[in-house]
N, C-alpha and C positions, 0 to 999 in steps of 0.2 A: 459296751452298752449298745443296744440296738437303736436303729434310727427312730423307733417308736417311743423310746424313753420309758417312763414309768409313772405311776399314779401315786401321789402322796397319800398316806393314810394318817389317821389321827395319831397313831403310834409314832409317826415320824416327827411330829411337831415339837415335842420337847427337845430331842436331839438337834433339830433345826434351829430352835431358838437359842440353845446353848452355843452351838457352833457359829451362828450369826453374831451373837454377842462377842464371841472370841475374835472373829475376823473384823468386827466393827471397831476395834481399837478404842472403845469407850463411847462411840457415837452410833448414829443410825436409828435412834429411838428405842424405847424400852422394849426388849424382845419378848418379855412375858406378856405384855399387853398385846403385842402383835400376834403371839401364839394364840391367845384367847380369842381374838377376832377371827383368825383363820379357822380355828376349831369350830366356831359357831357357824361359819359358812359351810364347812364340810358337813356338820350335823344337820344343816338345813337342805342338804342334797347337792352341794357344790362338788365338782370334780376337779381336783388339782393335778393337771397333767404337766409333767416336766419332760421336755424334749431336748436332745443334744443339738449342737450347732449345725450338724449336717442333716437335720430332719426336714427342713423346709427349702423350697426352691429359691434361687437367687433373687427373684423378683417379688417375693413375699415381703409385706410391710410389717415391721416390728416396732413397737412403741416402748420406750423406756419410761418407767413411772416410779415414783417414790414420794415419801414425805419430805417436806422442806420446813425448816425452822429450828429452833433451839430444842435439844433433847429434853431439857427439864420441863418445857411446855407440854410436850406429849405425855409426860408423866403426871402432870398436875391437871391438865385440861384434856379429857378423854376425846379421842376422835370419834366421829359418827360411824366411820367404816367405809363409806362409799366415795370418799373424796378423790382418790386416784382414778376410780372408774369414771366419775363425772368429768374429770380433767381429760382423760383419754378420749372420751366421746366428744368433748369440745374440740380437740385437735382433729379428730376424724371429720367433724362438721366443717372446720375451717379449711381443711386441705382437700376434702373430697376423696380421701384415701381410707380404705378399710383395713384395720389391723388384722394380721393373721396370727400374731402372737405378741406377748409382752415379755419384757426382760427387766430385771432389777437395775436401777441406776447404780446402786451399791449393794453389796452383800451384807452390810453391817446391820445388826440389831433388827428392829421392826421393819426396816426397809428391805430386808430379805423376803418378808412376807407380804408387803404391800402389793406387789404385782401379782402375787398368787391370789390374793383376795379379789383384786380387780379382774383378773383373768377368769376366775370362777364365775364372777357376776356376768362377764361377757361371753362365757362359753369358749374361751380361748386357751391354748397351751402357754406355758412359760418356758422360755429358752434357758437352758442350764448354763448360766454365765452372768456377768454383770460388767459394769463400766468402771470399776475401781479395784476389785479384789480385796476390798476393805471398806472403810468409810472415810470420806473427806467432807469438809464443811461447806464447800462451794460448788455450784453447778458446773462451772467450766473445768472442774478437776476430774473429768471422766475421760476414759480412753476414747469414748465416742466423740468428745469435743476435741481432744488433743490430736486425734488422727482423722479429723473431719474432711481433710482434702478440699477445703473451701466450700463445703456444703453450707447452704443458707441456714442461718440460725433462727429458726422459727418455721411455722407458728408453734408456740408452746402455751400451756394453760395451767391455771391454778384453780382449785376448788376448795372451799372451806366446809366446816361442819354445819353451817347455817343454810347452805344451798347456793351461796354466791359462787359464780364462775367467771374468771377473767382470762381472756385470750390475749397473749402478746403476739401480734401478727408478725412483727419482724424486729429483730435487734441487729445492730451493725456487727456485733461479734458476741461471743459467749460470755465475756466479762460484763458487757452491758446487759445482756439477758439476765445474768445472775443479779446484778444490782437492782434492776427493775422488779424482777420476781421477788427478791428479798424484801424490797420496800412494800410491795403489795402484801406479802406474807405477814409482815409486822402489823399492817392494818387489819389483817384477818385474825389477829390474835396471836401472832408469832408461830403459827403452825398451820399447814395446809397440805393438800395433795397436789403433786405436780406431774405433768406429762410433757414429754418432749416431742419434737417433730418426728414423723415416721421415718424409719431407716430401712434401707433395703437389707435383705438377709445376706446378700453378698458382702455388704459393708460390715454388718455385724460379725460375720465370720472372721473378718480381718481385724476388727477393732476390739471385740469383747474379750474379757479375761474368762477363759473357759472353765466349765465344770464346777463353778463355785457353790452352787446350791448343794450338789452332791458332796463337795468338800466340807461344807458346813455341817451337813447331817453326819458325816463320818467323824468329824471332830467331836460333835456333841455326843455321839454314841460311845466314843472312847471315854468321855467323862462319865456317862451313865454306867457303863460297864465297870469302870474302875471303882466307882462308889459301891456298886453292888458286891464287888469282890473285896471290898475294904482295902484296896490298894492305895498307894500314894498317888492321888489324882494329878497333882502338878507334874510329877515325874512321868506319868503315863502320857499326858497330853503333850509334854515337851518332846518325848520320844516319838510319838505318833506324827507330830507335825514337822519334825526336823528343826524346831526352834531352839532357843537357848534361854535358860534361866539367868537373868542378869542381876536381880536384886530381890531381897525379901525383907520385910520390915513392918512397922506399925505406922499408920497414917497419923501424923502429928499436927497437920494443918491442911485444910482444904479451902480454897477460895474460888468462888464462882460468881460471876455477875452477867446479867443479860444485857448485851449491848449490840445494837445494830442487827438484831435477829440471830445472834450467836451467843452461846454460853462460853465465856472466856475466863481463864483463871489458871491456877496451878495447884498441884498436890505435892506435899512435902512428906517424906517417909523416913523414919529413923530405922536404921538397919538392925537386924537381929542375926543370930547364928554367925555364919562366916562374914556377914556384913556389919556386925556389931561395931558401933562407933562411927560408921559411915552414914552419910545422908544422901537420899535420893530425892530428886525434884523433877516433876513432869509438867511441862507446859500443856495447856488445854485450849483448843478452840473447837468446841463440840467434841472433837476427838483428841487423843493423846498425840502430841506433835514431837516433843523432844524429851529424852531422858538424860539428865545429868547425874553423875555420881561424884560427890565431893567436888562439884563445880566443873567436872570434865564431861563434855557431851559424849555419850556412848551409843545412843540410837537416835536417828533423826528420820523424819518423813522423807521418802514415802515408805520406808520399812515400818513394820507394825509393832506398836508398843501396847501390850495387853496386860491389864491388871486382873488378877484372879484372886479369890479368897484362898488363903494359904491352906486351910484345912479341907475345903470342899472342892476346890478347883473351879468354883462358879465365876464366870467372867463378870466383871463389874463395869457397867456403863458409868460415864462421868457423873451423871446426876444422882447416882446412889452411893457414891463414895462418902464415907463418914469418918469422923475422928475416931481413932482407936481401932479401926479395922486392921487385921493382920493380912497383908497381901503379898503375893509374889508378882514380880514384873518379868514378863516373858517377851523376848524379841523374836520376830519372824520376818524373814526376807520378803520383800514385795515381789510381785510378778515382774518379769523382765519388761513388759510393756510400760511399766511405770518408771523404768530406770534409764530410758533413752535420753539423749540430750534435750529433745523437744519436750519430753514429759517432765524432766526435772525443772524446766523453766516454769512449769505450772504447779507442780506438786513437791518440789524440793524445798529444803529449809529456807532458802532465800525468798521463795514465793510467799512464805508465811511471816516474813519480817525478821529473819535471822541472817543478815548479810555476812555475819562473821563465821557462819557455820558452812562447812562443806560436806556434802553427802558422802558417806563412806559405807558402801553396801554391806549388809550382813550376809553371811554364807550359811546355807543349810548344814546342819551337823551331819546329815545323811541325805540321800536322795529321797525327797518327799514326793508323794503322789501329786500329779498336776491337778 
């Protein structure tokens, strides 16, 4: 790819939404709604420029933006569309620094498209990468935070659909920033747009997970092409990503409750085909965290647990899971930046309240594209 990158077209949006839902491991906000909002901005004349990590100079300022809140809220209470843009402008005002580009906080779901919308509104490019390589439920769970090298945590900002904007000038660390921002988000209706402090491009090059917007489009295009050719979509996407099919079955129970600004619960799946008689269980905190098969943990965070419709390969976010759905559960290895000792303290199973679990990394079935 050239340092100039490329411009997203309306044709790219469906593949992007599918791929972002796949990488989102159940979270990140409803990708279809994110796609519709992005499409409307493009139809109104917005230009969505995607640039690689080497496109900007070291001293350029980059802002990470995305939605914050429980995914089910974004599905039931539609966003206005300019929340992340207003939050980003508030950070610029608080710091006196002007952004040269934006980058997704996470590549999952609608949050893959939130910075694209904000960037089009601001006339900025979007850096091809993100801070998670998937979706996680809490703000400190980004590579930007994990590898911050003591950078000051703030200012950051929140904006809601009503026009309210709140700036957090300084938090003592990323965990406190998450707690305060989450509390404000709940007061805003459990959903808001968020923007973090400006990051130098030199730092982003070291800390970001690269090429994830392009990766999402490629995954989504694989699904679209397989459907058009009447191929087995699940088999094709597993082959294309280097993932593994771990389970297939019918959803027999789904529990979700909104607590503390998160959607928490679990999915229970009765196995079919080669898994007939077995039971799968997936823990949820916005995203899929742990997969157990017959009580044995087989995938844990930070590796990706992806639910897709068995017949169509459509990735399923946690808020649209329903009783009776026939689903396949795919596992995909996390990026290496999420598997270091310092990262596992923040995004490993123990960080999510599973002290009895030890992370055992998945391996790619073949060498997948970065």
